[in-house]
N, C-alpha and C positions, 0 to 999 in steps of 0.2 A: 402524774400518777393517778390512776383511777382506783379508788377503794370501794369494793362492793361487800356489803355485809349480807350474809345469808343467815336467816333465823330458821333453824330446823325445829319444827314442832313435832312433839311426840305424843302419841296416845297414852293416856294415864291409866296404867294397870297397877293394882295394889293387892297384896294379900290381906284378906279380911276374914272375919268369922261370921258365919251365918248359922244361927241356932246352935252355936258352940262348935261348929264344924269348920275346918279351914276351907277357904274359897278363893279363887282367883278372879278378881272383878275388874271390869273396865268401867272407869268413871267417864261417862260419855255425855258431854254438854250438847251433843247433837241429837240425843234421844230424849224426848219429853218424859217418857215413862221408864220404869225399871222392869227388868226381866231376870228370871232366875231358872236354872235348870230344874226340872221336876224332882230330881233326887234331893234337892235342898229346900224345896218348898215346904212351908209349914202346913200343919193340919188345919190352921185357921184360914179358911177359904170362903169365898162368897162368889156368887154368879154376878156377872155384869152384862150389859148390852154388848153383844159381840162386835168385834172389829177385826180387820185384817191388817197384818203388819209384815213387812219384809225385814228380816234380820240376816245380814250376810247374803247368802245365796238361798235361803229358805224363806218361804212364805207361810205364815201361821194365821189361823182363825182363833183369836183370843176370846174366851168367854168366861174367864174367872180371874180373880186376884187373890193374893194371900198377904198376910201380915208377916214380916220378918223382923227379928231382932238381930241386928248386925253389930260388929265392933271392928274398929280399925285402931291399931296401936293401943288396944285395951280400952278404948272409949266407945261406949254403947250408943247406938242410935237405931230407931225403928223406921221401916219403910213399907210401902205397899208395892208389891211386885207381881208380875204376871208370869206364871209358870209356863215353860216351853220345854220341848224335848231336848233341844241342842242349841248352843249359841256359837258353835264353831271354835276356831283356834286363832291365836294371835300370830304375828309375823314369825315368831320362833317355833311355832307348832305346839304351843301350850294351850290346853283346853280352857275356854272361858266358861266360868261357872255362873257369873252374874253381870248384868249391865246396870249400873247405878245411873239413873237418868237425871235430867235437870231439875225435875220437881223435887226429888229427894235431896239432891245437893243444895237446892235453895232452901228447903225446910230446915236443914241442919247447918247451913252456911259453910258447906264444904267447897272449897275454892281450888280447883285444879290449876296447875301452872303448866301449860303445854310446852314451855321452853325447858323446864327441868324434869317434868314427869312427876313432880311432887304435889301434895295436896295440903293446903293451908287448913289446919285443924284448930286454929285459935279459938273460934267461937264454940266449937264442940268441947274443947278443954275447959273453957270458962263456964259453959252451960248458962250463958246469959244471952237472951235474944230480945229484940224489940219487935213486937207484933203490931203494935198500933200506937201512934203518937198523934194525938189530936189536941185541940184547944179545950182544955178541961175547966177553964175559968168561966164563970157565968158573968154575964153583964150585970152590973149593979145599976138600978134605976134610982 
């Protein structure tokens, strides 16, 4: 008897809040940067050196970033995101409001599980992070 295991991986979508407004976000480990629809972008914006990116079937010239205060399950976190006009729809036809990229997930230790579609929020709940661990002992002569 031959037993074949198939692991179905799912994209991780979650309801979050951005600036106190409900948003449907894709937590995308394949995207380095984060993106948000212009309607949800904050007023805290700055110009950046422009780059071109393809998101779904759209190509954008990105020349600004904005600061966002987000929350998931009531836990707040901040990210830098690039405003765009549209991020398309998921497989069920639901509009995507934001893409949370790998840099933001790494910053807050948000760990998506592609098998379950859930996100490990342990570090965000604890609010304890290790930024640097070096040898702090001085050599004694």
